[in-house]
KOLFIMAR-787020 format. One record per residue (C-alpha): residue number from 1; residue in one letter; chain; x, y, z. Coordinates in nm, 4 decimals. Layout:
(NUM, 'A', 'A', (X, Y, Z))
...
//
This chain:
(1, 'X', 'A', (0.0067, 0.0194, -0.0104))
(2, 'X', 'A', (0.1307, 0.3322, -0.1070))
(3, 'X', 'A', (0.1230, 0.5954, 0.1555))
(4, 'X', 'A', (0.2062, 0.9562, 0.2026))
(5, 'X', 'A', (0.4458, 1.0749, 0.4950))
(6, 'X', 'A', (0.1454, 1.2646, 0.6136))
(7, 'X', 'A', (-0.0547, 0.9696, 0.6491))
(8, 'X', 'A', (0.2766, 0.7703, 0.8228))
(9, 'X', 'A', (0.2724, 1.0719, 1.0575))
(10, 'X', 'A', (-0.0863, 1.0832, 1.1559))
(11, 'X', 'A', (-0.1525, 0.6802, 1.2116))
(12, 'X', 'A', (0.0956, 0.7034, 1.4958))
(13, 'X', 'A', (-0.1949, 0.9528, 1.7055))
(14, 'X', 'A', (-0.3332, 0.7619, 1.9808))
(15, 'X', 'A', (-0.7135, 0.7889, 1.7549))
(16, 'X', 'A', (-0.5734, 0.6422, 1.4343))
(17, 'X', 'A', (-0.3224, 0.3440, 1.5793))
(18, 'X', 'A', (-0.6677, 0.1445, 1.6018))
(19, 'X', 'A', (-0.6841, 0.1682, 1.2281))
(20, 'X', 'A', (-0.6050, -0.1263, 1.0613))
(21, 'X', 'A', (-0.4323, -0.1726, 0.7144))
(22, 'X', 'A', (-0.6994, -0.4286, 0.5806))
(23, 'X', 'A', (-0.9559, -0.2057, 0.6770))
(24, 'X', 'A', (-0.8235, 0.0894, 0.4641))
(25, 'X', 'A', (-0.7480, -0.1704, 0.1834))
(26, 'X', 'A', (-1.1327, -0.3070, 0.1818))
(27, 'X', 'A', (-1.2743, 0.0453, 0.1788))
(28, 'X', 'A', (-1.0686, 0.1231, -0.1283))
(29, 'X', 'A', (-1.1876, -0.1995, -0.2812))
(30, 'X', 'A', (-1.5274, -0.1381, -0.1992))
(31, 'X', 'A', (-1.5996, 0.1926, -0.1243))
(32, 'X', 'A', (-1.9790, 0.2615, -0.0124))
(33, 'X', 'A', (-1.9327, 0.6234, -0.0928))
(34, 'X', 'A', (-1.6819, 0.8087, -0.3434))
(35, 'X', 'A', (-1.6175, 1.1770, -0.3713))
(36, 'X', 'A', (-1.3410, 1.3972, -0.5463))
(37, 'X', 'A', (-1.2796, 1.6886, -0.3594))
(38, 'X', 'A', (-1.2054, 2.0281, -0.5694))
(39, 'X', 'A', (-0.7812, 1.9704, -0.5244))
(40, 'X', 'A', (-0.8608, 1.6232, -0.6968))
(41, 'X', 'A', (-0.7478, 1.4022, -0.4091))
(42, 'X', 'A', (-1.0252, 1.1483, -0.3752))
(43, 'X', 'A', (-1.2540, 1.0528, -0.0733))
(44, 'X', 'A', (-1.3923, 0.6920, 0.0354))
(45, 'X', 'A', (-1.6375, 0.5509, 0.2772))
(46, 'X', 'A', (-1.6599, 0.2333, 0.3764))
(47, 'X', 'A', (-1.8376, 0.0416, 0.7008))
(48, 'X', 'A', (-1.6258, -0.1539, 0.8996))
(49, 'X', 'A', (-1.8644, -0.4228, 1.0185))
(50, 'X', 'A', (-1.6267, -0.5310, 1.2976))
(51, 'X', 'A', (-1.6731, -0.2156, 1.5089))
(52, 'X', 'A', (-1.9488, -0.0630, 1.3470))
(53, 'X', 'A', (-1.7915, 0.2778, 1.2321))
(54, 'X', 'A', (-1.7522, 0.4162, 0.8834))
(55, 'X', 'A', (-1.3969, 0.4710, 0.7804))
(56, 'X', 'A', (-1.3056, 0.7756, 0.5793))
(57, 'X', 'A', (-0.9835, 0.7020, 0.3444))
(58, 'X', 'A', (-0.8369, 1.0074, 0.1527))
(59, 'X', 'A', (-0.6496, 0.9285, -0.1562))
(60, 'X', 'A', (-0.4150, 1.1349, -0.3962))
(61, 'X', 'A', (-0.5341, 1.2228, -0.7285))
(62, 'X', 'A', (-0.3388, 0.9073, -0.8229))
(63, 'X', 'A', (-0.6508, 0.6801, -0.6800))
(64, 'X', 'A', (-0.4002, 0.4709, -0.5298))
(65, 'X', 'A', (-0.1675, 0.6493, -0.2296))
(66, 'X', 'A', (-0.3393, 0.6732, 0.1293))
(67, 'X', 'A', (-0.2820, 0.9990, 0.2387))
(68, 'X', 'A', (-0.5251, 1.0020, 0.5773))
(69, 'X', 'A', (-0.7755, 0.7399, 0.7008))
(70, 'X', 'A', (-0.9836, 0.8221, 1.0212))
(71, 'X', 'A', (-1.3069, 0.7081, 1.1506))
(72, 'X', 'A', (-1.5864, 0.9446, 1.0212))
(73, 'X', 'A', (-1.8531, 0.9690, 1.3208))
(74, 'X', 'A', (-2.0703, 1.2273, 1.1415))
(75, 'X', 'A', (-2.1122, 1.0082, 0.8465))
(76, 'X', 'A', (-2.4136, 0.8683, 0.7793))
(77, 'X', 'A', (-2.4978, 0.6156, 0.4877))
(78, 'X', 'A', (-2.7683, 0.7576, 0.2302))
//
């Protein structure tokens, strides 16, 4: 999995340390929602059944490099 330096830095935070790499890969492979930001980055959301929460993954414009990943407390599936 390709990642940015920013992602590697933020994943060390206590609130992000619990996020598993296989969760990120699962969201990338089968997102429930996809949006493209104005800067070209791609937002993906996926439900992590293991914990009953939604994970938001931000990819760079290349569609494969992970820039950010966090549990999105405000996301509600449509």
